[in-house]
C-alpha positions as CSV (number, residue, x, y, z in Angstrom):
1,M,37.2,276.6,151.9
2,I,35.1,273.9,152.3
3,D,35.2,272.0,155.1
4,S,35.9,268.4,154.6
5,T,34.4,267.1,158.2
6,V,30.9,268.6,157.2
7,V,31.1,267.2,153.9
8,D,31.9,263.7,154.9
9,L,28.9,263.4,157.7
10,S,26.5,264.7,155.6
11,R,27.4,261.9,153.1
12,L,27.7,259.4,155.7
13,Q,24.1,261.0,157.4
14,F,22.2,260.5,154.0
15,A,24.2,257.1,153.1
16,A,22.6,256.0,156.3
17,T,19.3,257.3,156.4
18,A,19.2,255.8,152.5
19,M,20.5,252.2,153.5
20,Y,18.2,252.2,156.6
21,H,15.3,253.0,153.8
22,F,16.6,250.5,151.4
23,I,15.9,247.7,153.7
24,F,11.7,248.1,153.1
25,V,11.6,249.1,149.4
26,P,12.8,246.1,147.6
27,L,10.6,244.1,149.5
28,T,8.2,246.5,149.1
29,L,8.3,246.3,145.4
30,G,9.0,242.4,145.4
31,L,6.2,241.7,147.3
32,S,3.2,243.9,145.9
33,W,3.3,241.9,142.5
34,I,3.6,238.9,144.4
35,L,-0.2,239.2,145.7
36,V,-1.5,240.1,142.6
37,I,-0.2,236.8,141.8
38,M,-1.5,235.0,144.4
39,E,-4.8,237.2,144.0
40,S,-5.8,236.9,140.6
41,V,-5.0,232.8,140.8
42,Y,-7.6,232.8,143.5
43,V,-10.2,235.3,141.5
44,L,-9.5,232.5,138.2
45,T,-9.8,229.6,140.0
46,G,-12.0,230.6,143.3
47,K,-9.5,228.6,145.9
48,Q,-9.8,229.9,149.3
49,I,-6.2,228.8,150.0
50,Y,-4.8,231.1,147.6
51,K,-6.9,234.1,149.1
52,E,-5.6,232.7,152.5
53,M,-2.2,233.2,150.5
54,T,-2.6,236.6,149.7
55,Q,-3.8,237.9,152.9
56,F,-1.0,236.1,154.7
57,W,1.5,237.8,152.8
58,G,0.1,240.9,152.6
59,K,0.2,241.4,156.4
60,L,3.9,241.1,156.4
61,F,3.8,243.7,153.3
62,G,1.8,245.8,155.4
63,I,4.4,245.8,158.3
64,N,7.2,246.4,156.1
65,F,5.2,248.9,153.9
66,A,4.6,251.3,156.8
67,L,8.5,251.1,158.0
68,G,9.7,251.8,154.8
69,V,7.4,255.1,154.6
70,T,8.7,255.8,158.1
71,T,12.1,255.7,156.8
72,G,11.4,257.3,153.9
73,I,10.2,260.7,154.6
74,T,13.2,262.4,156.2
75,M,15.0,262.0,153.1
76,E,13.7,264.3,151.2
77,F,14.2,266.8,154.1
78,Q,18.0,266.5,154.1
79,F,18.4,267.9,150.2
80,G,17.1,271.1,152.1
81,T,18.8,270.6,155.3
82,N,21.8,269.0,154.3
83,W,22.6,269.5,150.9
84,A,21.3,273.3,150.4
85,Y,23.6,274.1,147.4
86,Y,22.6,271.1,145.7
87,S,19.1,272.1,145.9
88,H,19.4,275.7,145.2
89,Y,21.6,275.0,142.4
90,V,19.2,271.9,140.7
91,G,16.7,271.8,142.2
92,D,14.0,272.9,139.3
93,I,15.2,269.7,137.7
94,F,15.8,267.3,140.4
95,G,12.8,268.4,142.3
96,A,10.2,267.8,139.4
97,P,10.1,263.7,139.7
98,L,10.1,263.8,143.3
99,A,7.3,266.3,143.3
100,I,5.5,264.0,140.8
101,E,6.0,261.0,142.7
102,G,4.8,262.4,146.2
103,L,1.4,263.7,144.5
104,M,0.7,261.2,142.4
105,A,2.2,257.5,142.9
106,F,2.8,257.6,147.0
107,F,-0.5,258.8,147.0
108,L,-1.9,255.8,144.7
109,E,0.0,253.8,146.5
110,S,-0.5,254.6,150.1
111,T,-4.5,254.8,148.9
112,M,-5.0,251.4,147.8
113,F,-3.1,250.2,150.6
114,G,-5.8,251.0,152.8
115,L,-8.3,249.7,150.9
116,F,-6.2,246.5,150.3
117,F,-6.5,245.8,154.1
118,F,-10.1,247.1,154.6
119,G,-11.8,246.0,151.4
120,W,-12.1,241.9,151.6
121,K,-15.6,242.7,153.2
122,R,-16.1,245.5,151.0
123,L,-15.3,245.4,147.3
124,P,-16.3,242.5,145.2
125,K,-13.0,240.1,143.7
126,F,-12.5,241.9,140.8
127,G,-12.1,245.5,142.3
128,H,-10.2,244.6,145.3
129,L,-7.7,242.5,142.7
130,A,-7.8,246.0,140.9
131,V,-6.8,247.6,144.0
132,S,-3.9,245.0,144.5
133,A,-2.8,245.7,141.4
134,L,-2.9,249.4,141.5
135,M,-1.1,249.4,145.0
136,A,1.9,247.4,143.1
137,L,1.6,249.8,140.4
138,G,2.1,252.8,142.4
139,A,4.8,251.3,144.2
140,N,6.5,251.0,141.0
141,L,5.8,254.2,139.9
142,S,7.2,255.3,143.0
143,A,10.2,253.9,142.0
144,V,10.6,254.9,138.6
145,L,9.9,258.7,139.6
146,I,12.9,258.5,142.3
147,L,15.4,257.0,139.7
148,I,14.6,259.1,137.3
149,A,15.6,261.6,139.5
150,N,19.0,259.5,140.6
151,G,19.3,258.4,137.0
152,W,19.6,262.6,136.3
153,M,22.3,262.7,138.8
154,Q,24.4,260.3,136.3
155,N,23.9,261.7,133.5
156,P,22.8,265.0,133.6
157,V,20.7,265.5,130.0
158,G,17.9,267.3,129.4
159,S,19.2,270.5,131.3
160,A,21.7,273.9,130.9
161,F,23.5,276.0,133.1
162,N,22.0,279.7,133.4
163,P,24.9,282.1,133.6
164,V,22.1,285.1,135.1
165,T,20.7,283.1,137.4
166,M,24.0,280.9,138.0
167,R,20.9,278.1,138.3
168,M,20.9,274.9,136.7
169,E,17.6,274.6,134.4
170,L,15.0,272.1,132.9
171,V,15.1,272.5,129.2
172,D,13.6,268.8,128.1
173,F,11.3,267.4,130.5
174,A,10.8,264.3,127.8
175,A,14.8,263.7,127.8
176,L,14.9,263.5,131.7
177,V,12.0,261.4,131.6
178,F,13.3,258.8,129.1
179,N,17.0,259.3,130.5
180,P,18.6,255.8,129.2
181,V,20.7,255.7,132.9
182,A,17.0,256.7,135.0
183,Q,15.4,253.4,132.4
184,S,18.4,250.9,133.1
185,K,18.6,251.6,136.9
186,F,14.7,251.6,137.2
187,V,14.2,247.7,135.6
188,H,17.4,246.7,136.9
189,A,16.4,248.1,140.7
190,V,12.7,246.7,140.6
191,S,14.2,243.0,139.2
192,A,16.2,243.2,142.7
193,G,13.1,243.9,144.3
194,Y,11.7,241.3,142.6
195,V,14.1,238.8,143.6
196,T,14.4,240.3,147.4
197,G,10.5,239.3,147.7
198,S,10.4,236.2,146.0
199,L,13.6,234.7,148.2
200,F,11.5,236.5,151.4
201,V,8.2,233.9,150.4
202,L,10.6,231.3,149.6
203,A,13.2,231.6,152.8
204,I,9.4,231.4,154.9
205,S,7.7,228.6,152.8
206,A,11.4,226.5,153.1
207,W,11.0,227.1,157.3
208,Y,7.4,225.8,156.9
209,L,8.2,222.7,155.0
210,L,11.5,222.1,156.9
211,N,9.3,222.2,159.9
212,G,6.0,220.2,158.7
213,K,4.0,223.2,159.1
214,H,1.0,224.6,156.7
215,V,2.6,222.2,154.1
216,E,-0.2,222.8,151.5
217,F,0.3,226.9,151.5
218,A,4.0,226.7,151.9
219,R,4.3,224.4,149.1
220,R,2.2,227.0,146.6
221,S,3.6,230.1,148.0
222,F,7.3,228.1,147.2
223,R,5.9,227.5,143.7
224,I,5.3,230.9,143.0
225,A,8.1,232.9,144.5
226,S,10.8,230.1,142.5
227,I,8.8,231.4,139.3
228,F,8.5,234.9,140.2
229,G,11.8,234.6,141.3
230,V,13.8,233.5,138.5
231,A,12.1,235.8,136.2
232,G,13.2,238.9,138.6
233,A,16.8,237.4,138.8
234,L,17.4,236.7,134.7
235,S,16.0,240.3,134.2
236,A,18.2,241.7,136.8
237,I,21.3,239.5,135.4
238,I,20.4,241.0,131.8
239,I,19.8,244.9,132.8
240,G,22.7,245.4,135.0
241,D,25.0,243.6,131.9
242,E,22.9,246.9,129.7
243,A,23.8,249.2,132.5
244,G,27.9,248.2,132.8
245,Y,28.2,249.3,129.1
246,E,26.3,252.2,129.6
247,V,28.2,253.2,132.7
248,A,31.3,252.4,130.3
249,Q,30.1,255.0,127.7
250,L,29.3,257.9,130.4
251,Q,31.2,257.2,133.5
252,P,34.4,255.9,132.5
253,S,35.8,256.3,135.8
254,K,33.5,254.7,137.6
255,L,34.1,251.4,135.6
256,A,37.7,251.6,135.4
257,A,37.7,251.6,139.2
258,T,35.0,248.8,139.5
259,E,37.0,247.3,137.5
260,A,40.8,248.0,138.7
261,I,41.6,249.2,134.8
262,W,45.0,251.1,136.2
263,E,46.1,250.6,132.2
264,T,44.7,251.6,129.2
265,E,43.1,248.3,127.7
266,A,43.9,248.6,124.4
267,A,41.4,246.1,122.0
268,P,40.0,243.3,122.5
269,A,40.2,244.9,126.0
270,G,40.1,242.1,128.7
271,F,38.6,241.6,132.1
272,N,39.6,241.5,135.3
273,V,37.4,238.9,137.0
274,I,38.7,238.5,139.9
275,A,41.9,240.9,141.5
276,W,43.6,242.4,144.3
277,P,43.9,246.4,143.4
278,N,46.9,248.5,145.0
279,E,45.7,251.8,145.2
280,E,49.6,253.1,146.6
281,K,50.4,251.3,143.2
282,Q,48.3,252.7,141.2
283,A,48.2,248.9,140.4
284,N,47.1,245.0,141.2
285,D,48.9,242.9,143.0
286,W,47.8,240.2,141.4
287,E,44.6,239.6,138.7
288,I,42.9,236.8,136.9
289,H,42.4,238.2,133.6
290,L,39.8,237.6,130.9
291,P,40.5,238.1,127.3
292,Y,37.8,239.7,125.1
293,G,35.8,239.7,127.6
294,G,35.8,244.1,128.8
295,G,35.3,244.9,125.0
296,L,32.4,242.4,124.7
297,M,30.2,244.0,127.7
298,W,31.1,247.2,127.9
299,T,31.6,248.4,124.1
300,R,30.2,246.2,122.4
301,T,33.2,245.4,120.2
302,L,36.4,243.7,120.0
303,T,37.5,246.7,118.3
304,E,37.3,249.6,121.2
305,K,39.9,250.2,123.5
306,V,38.4,250.7,127.3
307,P,40.3,253.9,128.8
308,G,42.3,252.9,132.1
309,I,42.5,255.5,135.5
310,R,45.8,256.9,134.4
311,E,44.6,258.0,131.2
312,I,41.4,259.2,132.9
313,R,43.2,261.3,135.1
314,E,45.1,262.7,132.3
315,T,42.6,263.4,130.1
316,N,41.1,265.1,132.7
317,K,43.7,267.5,133.6
318,E,42.4,269.1,130.5
319,R,39.2,269.1,131.3
320,I,40.1,271.2,134.8
321,A,42.1,273.3,133.0
322,S,39.6,274.1,130.8
323,G,37.1,274.4,133.1
324,V,38.8,276.8,134.9
325,Q,39.2,279.2,132.4
326,A,35.0,278.9,132.1
327,I,34.8,279.6,135.9
328,I,37.3,283.0,135.7
329,A,34.9,284.0,132.2
330,L,31.9,283.1,134.2
331,E,33.2,286.0,137.0
332,E,34.1,288.6,134.3
333,M,30.5,288.1,132.8
334,N,28.9,288.6,136.3
335,K,31.1,292.0,136.7
336,N,30.8,293.4,133.3
337,P,27.5,291.3,131.3
338,N,28.5,293.1,128.2
339,D,32.3,291.3,127.8
340,T,31.7,289.9,124.8
341,V,35.4,288.2,125.1
342,A,34.7,286.9,128.1
343,R,31.4,285.2,127.3
344,E,32.9,283.8,124.1
345,T,35.7,281.8,126.7
346,F,32.8,280.8,128.6
347,Q,30.7,279.4,125.8
348,Q,34.0,277.8,124.9
349,H,35.0,276.1,127.8
350,E,30.9,276.0,129.0
351,A,31.1,272.1,129.1
352,D,34.2,271.4,131.2
353,M,32.8,274.1,134.2
354,G,31.7,271.0,136.4
355,Y,35.6,269.6,136.3
356,G,37.1,273.2,137.2
357,L,35.0,273.1,140.4
358,L,37.0,270.2,141.1
359,V,39.7,272.4,142.1
360,K,38.4,274.6,145.2
361,R,38.6,271.4,147.0
362,H,42.3,272.6,147.2
363,V,42.2,276.3,146.5
364,E,39.5,279.2,147.0
365,D,39.7,280.9,143.8
366,V,40.0,278.9,140.6
367,R,42.8,281.2,139.2
368,Q,45.8,279.9,141.9
369,A,45.0,276.1,140.6
370,T,48.4,275.8,139.5
371,P,49.6,272.4,137.7
372,E,50.3,270.9,141.1
373,V,46.7,271.9,142.0
374,I,45.0,271.0,139.2
375,A,47.3,267.4,139.0
376,K,45.6,266.7,142.7
377,A,42.0,267.4,141.4
378,A,42.5,265.0,138.2
379,V,43.1,262.7,141.2
380,D,40.1,263.3,143.1
381,S,38.1,262.5,140.1
382,V,38.6,258.8,140.2
383,P,37.1,257.3,143.1
384,K,38.4,254.5,145.6
385,V,38.9,251.3,143.6
386,A,39.6,248.7,146.0
387,P,35.6,249.2,147.7
388,L,34.0,249.6,144.5
389,F,35.7,246.6,142.7
390,W,34.6,244.1,146.1
391,S,31.3,245.3,145.9
392,F,30.8,245.0,142.7
393,R,31.7,241.3,142.8
394,V,29.5,239.9,146.1
395,M,26.7,241.7,144.2
396,V,27.2,239.5,140.9
397,G,28.3,236.7,142.6
398,L,24.7,237.1,144.6
399,G,23.2,237.3,141.8
400,F,24.1,234.8,140.2
401,L,23.6,232.8,143.3
402,M,20.5,233.6,143.7
403,F,19.3,232.5,139.9
404,A,20.4,229.3,140.8
405,L,18.3,229.0,144.0
406,F,15.5,230.0,141.7
407,V,16.4,227.2,138.9
408,V,16.2,224.5,141.9
409,A,13.0,225.4,143.4
410,I,11.6,224.9,139.9
411,W,12.9,222.0,140.1
412,L,11.3,220.7,143.4
413,S,8.3,222.1,143.1
414,I,7.8,220.6,139.7
415,S,9.0,216.9,141.3
416,N,7.3,217.9,144.4
417,K,10.5,216.3,146.3
418,H,10.8,219.5,149.0
419,R,10.4,216.9,151.7
420,Q,13.2,214.7,150.5
421,Y,15.5,217.5,150.4
422,P,16.1,219.4,153.6
423,L,19.6,220.9,152.8
424,L,18.4,222.8,150.0
425,L,15.2,223.8,152.1
426,K,17.7,225.1,154.5
427,A,19.9,226.7,151.8
428,F,16.7,228.6,150.9
429,L,16.6,230.3,154.3
430,Y,19.7,230.9,155.4
431,S,20.0,232.8,151.7
432,L,17.5,235.0,153.2
433,P,19.6,238.1,153.9
434,A,21.5,237.8,150.2
435,P,19.6,240.3,148.4
436,W,19.5,242.1,150.8
437,I,22.9,242.5,150.5
438,A,23.3,242.3,146.8
439,C,21.0,245.7,146.9
440,M,23.3,247.9,149.3
441,C,26.2,246.6,147.3
442,G,24.3,247.7,144.0
443,W,23.7,251.3,145.8
444,F,27.0,251.7,146.7
445,V,28.6,250.9,143.4
446,A,26.4,253.3,141.2
447,E,26.4,256.0,144.5
448,Y,30.4,255.8,145.7
449,G,31.3,254.9,141.8
450,R,29.6,258.7,141.2
451,Q,32.1,260.4,143.3
452,P,33.7,263.4,143.6
453,W,30.4,264.4,142.1
454,T,27.0,265.3,143.4
455,V,25.8,265.4,139.4
456,F,28.4,264.0,137.4
457,G,30.5,266.4,135.8
458,M,28.4,268.8,136.7
459,L,28.3,269.9,140.9
460,P,31.1,268.4,142.6
461,T,30.4,267.0,146.1
462,H,32.3,268.9,148.4
463,L,30.8,272.2,147.3
464,S,26.6,270.7,147.3
465,A,26.6,270.5,151.0
466,S,24.8,272.9,153.7
467,S,27.1,275.1,156.4
468,L,26.3,273.3,159.3
469,S,28.6,272.3,162.0
470,S,30.6,269.4,162.9
471,A,28.2,268.9,166.1
472,S,25.1,269.4,164.4
473,L,25.7,266.5,162.3
474,W,27.0,264.0,165.0
475,G,23.6,264.4,167.1
476,S,21.6,264.4,164.0
477,L,23.5,261.0,162.6
478,A,23.5,259.8,165.9
479,G,19.5,260.4,166.6
480,F,19.1,258.7,163.0
481,V,20.9,255.8,163.5
482,G,19.0,255.1,167.0
483,F,15.8,255.9,165.6
484,Y,16.4,254.0,162.6
485,T,17.9,250.9,164.7
486,L,15.1,251.2,166.8
487,L,12.4,250.3,163.9
488,L,14.1,247.7,162.0
489,I,14.3,245.9,165.8
490,V,10.6,246.5,165.4
491,E,10.4,245.2,161.6
492,M,12.6,242.4,162.5
493,F,10.4,241.5,165.5
494,L,6.9,241.3,164.0
495,M,8.0,239.8,160.7
496,F,9.5,236.9,163.1
497,K,6.3,236.8,165.2
498,Y,3.6,236.6,162.4
499,A,5.9,234.6,160.2
500,R,5.9,231.8,163.1
501,L,2.7,232.0,163.3
502,G,1.9,231.3,160.2
503,P,-1.1,231.7,158.2
504,T,-3.4,231.0,161.2
505,V,-6.4,231.5,158.7
506,L,-6.2,228.6,157.3
507,Q,-8.4,225.3,157.9
508,P,-6.7,222.1,160.1
509,N,-6.8,219.4,157.1
510,N,-4.5,222.6,155.3
511,A,-2.0,222.5,158.2
């Protein structure tokens, strides 16, 4: 039987390292394009202050980028150390975009990173601007390739199971690249990064304005960040809605849990604006229900129902029973490759084989899967509701709050009334953690909502982990958390230090 403690610790370790790493990623994505905008204005106008802006915010970008690289390297190694069967089973597919990211995008980004800092006196203006643009392009290209890999885990297209090798194989690279889930995840994730970078610049600029420091520098940075931020926030909201539609079509269990839909919503489906989910009762203690809202968001019609958790589990019981038949037939085929009856049975039930593997959490031999075991596996097939429900609403609430902040910031820039509204400037400053909280909640919804699957509908998480000891996992987890916490402290110290110093290269009359 699978050691659930090993699986849980492996999940916890990967989640910890991923979330530490993603502290740095969105700021890299957002600041990279803000630097391009600032330098473009400098090249086009020749105004020295925009060069100084690019150099100052570039310094903070460099600190963040270096620590982001440091925390990101270990994540890919964990696929081999902690998730060995996952890597064996789907490595031919999942490894392709990761290899391209390392060989192409990361090398492009890191090379341009060096030229950005050491090329100011060695490259012409347009040459250095091209370096900045390529650096931003590399950062975003890294994101799209990683999200192609992650999108395949959510929607495994372009692949097929080979009963001879007992592994998944890539059959359509184009389908992998143009997976609609991957594309929407990419746009949504980078938009969140643009919001993060914009609010970072906005908050620090607001601090300068509150303290009367580097006023002209801060006003110009404030204006660029507010415009870029409102575009990023609007994009994140629109694409987030599209991502919700795709989840409804491809991962109904994630949608039902995220929206606390216990009973099937008949057309036109409603929407729980807020509720109090009760896992024991399999119902909401109370809810504020919006008629028609669910149908418009999740089905784009008023004539389709939205399945609830109870119906999904009943449907999954049938798929689990079908998947058990596929696994039994596959075992017979391995014993006798010429068994045509087993082959036909396998082909009939192959699409549900992943669901059949869910019973291995409860019994080692799928032939022992009684109706009671299948019912337990069906319960496992839907993630816990409350964590998803509240995480999603925190993310959405912060998203709309930040959009409103950027709109107000644009008004302040246009009216040039920054100093007349110190409370608003403080609001920008104190909102600095908001994009990171929203990003973490978004990733939690995406990854926890995929459970109990590593690859949705194909490979359960409890079968993906390596055969490690709990002691070794506790040790490595403690080591990673300790080391990454130290890196985070270093990052915050350096960021605070240089942000407080401000653009010291500015002329006194601009201070």
